[in-house]
N, C-alpha and C positions, 0 to 999 in steps of 0.2 A: 357566473362569480371564480374572478383567478380564488384556485387552494389562497397562495400565498395571503393574501388582500384578511386572511380569517384572524389573523396571526399578530398580536399587535408589539413591535419593533420596534427600537433604539438605531438609534440613525448615525452617522457616518463612525463611526467604531475603529478603533486601531487597538490591532492585537500583537501583541511580539512576543518568538515562540523561539528559543535554543535547543538547534540542532546538537550537537555534544558538545567539541568543546570549543571552535569559536564559527560553528555557522552562526548567526540568526535572519527569524526569517519578518521581513514585514509587512503586513495587511491591513487596508482598509477595507473595510465594509460596509455597501453603500445601509445596507440596513443588517440588521442582525437579531435574534429573536429573544425578547426579552428570559431571566430566567426561568424557569418554574412554572409562567406557564401554563395549562394544559387547555384545550379547547375542547367546552361543552358543549358546544351546540350542531357541532356536525356538518354546518350546513354549506359540505362541495355540491356539489355538483355533482354525478355521478362515470365513472371517468375521469376525475381527478384527482383522482388520491388517487390511484395505483402507481400514473406517472408522479407524480407528487410526489412518493414515497419512493419510487427507485432512485430517480432526480436525489432526493436526501441522503439515501443509502449510497447512492455512488457517486459523491460529492464526497459523506464521513469518509467511506471505504478509502476513496484517494485518496486526499490528509492522511488515512496514518497507515495506509501502504508508505507512501514515500520516508514518513516519520521510522516505520523500522527501518528502512531502506537507508534511510540516509546514517539513525545514529546508531546503528549496530556496525562491527568493520566484518563484512562479508569478502569471503575469500575469493568463493566462483558461483558466476554468471552459471543454473544450468535448463534445463530441461529433463520431464519426465518425461514418459510414453508408458503403456501399459501390454503386455504380451497377452491378447487375446487365449490366450491357448494356459494363460495364470490366469486373468482375472479376466470377469467380463471388463470391457472399458468403457460399459454406459455404467458403470454402477459408483459411484464416486464415494458415497456413504462407506462400504466395503471398502477401496482403496482407503480411504486418507484415515477409517481405523487400522486396519493390519498396518498400514504408513508411520504411524503413530506410533503403534509399536514397535516397529520393528529400531526404528529410530533408539528409543525408552531400554526398547531394553541391548543395543549397542551401548548407548550409553553408562548402564548398572556396571561396562565390563572397564572404562576406561576413564580419566581423569580428562581428556580436553572435548568437552559433550559438544554431541554436534549437535548446531541449529538450522531453524531453517524458515524460510520466506515463499512463499508459492502463490500461487496465483492462476487460476484452473481457463479454462476454453477448449469449447466446443469442437473438433470439425464438424463436416459437415453434414453429420452423415449422427450424431449428437454422439458419438465420441469426445469421452478427457485426455487432456494434455496438459500441462503445470510447464510452466515457463517459472524461474525465482532465482533468491540465493539459495546457497552452503555454507556453512563456519563450521570450526570443530575438527575435519577430518582428517587423517593423516600419511603424509607420503607413500607410506606401503599401503594406503584403501585404494589409491588409486593407479591409474596406467595407461599409455599411451593407447592411441587410440592411433589411424590408417596421415588421417589430418596433423600436423604436429598443434597445433590453436587445442584440440580435445584432449579428451582424456574421458576415462567410462568407471564405472567404483561399481568394484564382479561381485559383491552381494546385493548389491540394486539392481543390477539384469538380471544376478539367477536368478531374483526373486520375486524380480515385477517386472522386468520388459527392457527397452531399451531405455540410453540416457545419454547426457553428452557434458561436462564440466570443460566451461572456458574459464579461464585468473582473470579475476576484477581485476585491469588498469588504470581508470576513470572513474570512482566509486558514485562523485555524483553524476552521470551523463549515464551509469549504469542505473542509476537511484533512479533518473529522470525517463531514460530508454523504458522500465517495469511499466510505466502506467499506457504506454504504449498499448498495451492491455485490455485496459481498465475506458474499455467501448462501451456506450450506452445500449448497443445494439450485443453488447459477448451478458454483460448484464445483466440481461436481457432474457438471452438465452439457462443463462448458471442457476441465477431465481427458479427461472422455469423450473429447473429441476431438482428444483429442494438441493441447493450445494449452494455454500456461504459465496463469498466474491473476494475473498484470501484464506488462510489458512498459515497456520504460523504455528512456532516453538512459542513456548507459557517464559517467565521472561527477557521477554527481547527489553531496552532500550524505545521510549521514547521523545518524543523533544515536548520539552521543560518551557510556560508558559507566561513570563514576567514580565504581561503587562496588557491589561483589556482594558479603553477607555478611552474617554477625551485625550488625544491632543494633535498634533500638530506634526504636519510626516515637515522634508524641507531637505530636498531631492525631485531625480525623478524617475519613474516606475520601473521597475526591470517586464511586466508586466501587466495588462490589461485583459480584463474576461472582455472578449466582441460586445457585451453589454451595459460593461458599467456595473456590474455587480461585485468583482474583487478586482481589487487593485494591488499588486504586491515587491517587492524592492529585499532583494539577497543580499547582506554584506556580510565581511569578517571580521571576528576584530582583530586579527593580528591584522591589519590594513587600517582600519577605522573604529570609530566610536563608534556609540549610539547615540550615543550626545546630537551631532552630527548631525544626527537621519529627523534626531522622534523630541518634540517640546514635550510634555505634560503643563495638560491646562488645568488653570488655576480655579 
């Protein structure tokens, strides 16, 4: 039995979301679960539920991370690690708790607030490191390293361990690049160890859904899922209009 077959779906639904001021993503969903439906029978074969949940969780996390990456004005791409002499590199819960308190304490004393979006990744031995975005740091917070393209943050380095920052020059490409860390294998490792698929500051901007329903699409898709579940088209409202591509069905 297919887990997805137990849920009622609408077919061929167009979803339009606005990312920031100009970017719009048009998606065609070949099937979309009906809002508010609860699976009361739970007649799913053993072993398929966990896979279905993992796929669902990963899909939602990828969508959210992409939204947070695109819709907020990030300044730096970062890699954060932990010094084993200062922290248990296998205890993500403790790191996130202390890191959140560290950022909160820092923000209480400054007008420019530090915000972050981080994606955890495990080494082969299960130790953690993080990749992601940082915004709100002052020039005085950062200092150069031996590599002119990278900076270090002394306060983080002294408290947690090695880290590096690089200035973001192409936000769109970096936003797509960050998703390469959200693979199914890495997500399975992360969830097995009890961590979240991403961590972020409160109050970050997300995409605004401006349409969901039956509509006709005119044009060529930028991306099509290998199995045809989703098709996507990104447009820039400075260069075109939504009406050129989407015609709402009456």
